[in-house]
Structures are given as structure tokens and as C-alpha cells.
Phi, psi and omega in degrees: 000126182269319182226061185285152165266134184229134173231131178264146179221139175261105185259145177279346182266350174231150181284133177074198181274148172243148179250125174261129187229148168234134177262175190313305184292330177285325175300317179298326179290330182272321186306125177079005182244159172266136183233156173254135180261135179228130177235152181287309181226134177247131178245292180258342184092002181298317180294321179295320178297318178296322177297318177300318179296319180295318177299316179297317178299327181277355179089016177254178176227146175278128184283015180091352181259117175233126186233149173221146179287311181232152176235135177264141173054230185289348181296340180298330183271004182296143179265343184269353181227128177275128184236141180279321184205159178272139174258108184294143175254139181243145176289136176285142180258000000 
């Protein structure tokens, strides 16, 4: 990547910081467009927030649609993100 856009996120599902990046041709695809955000699993919503920031940096806008396949814990009840199913959490023994 020669001129990437980078947003860092501290996720509870990965150790340490993660970097979300868009490279030149992907930035061009986002700039001036409305996009829908999709994440596999949502816990705190931090990754989704970082994705929104990355889209804004690239000159795009989120069309109001944020989707996740699974939600952990209290994230299932969020009103700002549409989720397909709950991912149950179990107490460690």
C-alpha cells in the first residue's frame, strides 16, 4: 500500500490494537458513495465505529445501514445495528 488510509481500533476480540486500512483503489471506490457496513461479530461496536471513521476519511458516507451477523452479550439489543443472531456467552469454569 502506497498511500493507505488507516484507522486504529482497540478491540476486545483481538489482542492489542488492530489497524483498518484502505488502499488507493479502494479509497476511490468509497469516495463520494454511500456504503453499508457489515461486521461478522459485534461486541462493543468499536470496530464498527472505526469503519465509520475510515469511510469518512475516504470521502464516503454510511447510508445508515450497519449490519452484523452475530452479536455478543448486550450488543443484541442495539438499535443502531441490525443483527441476525445472538452469540451466547458462557461462564468459564
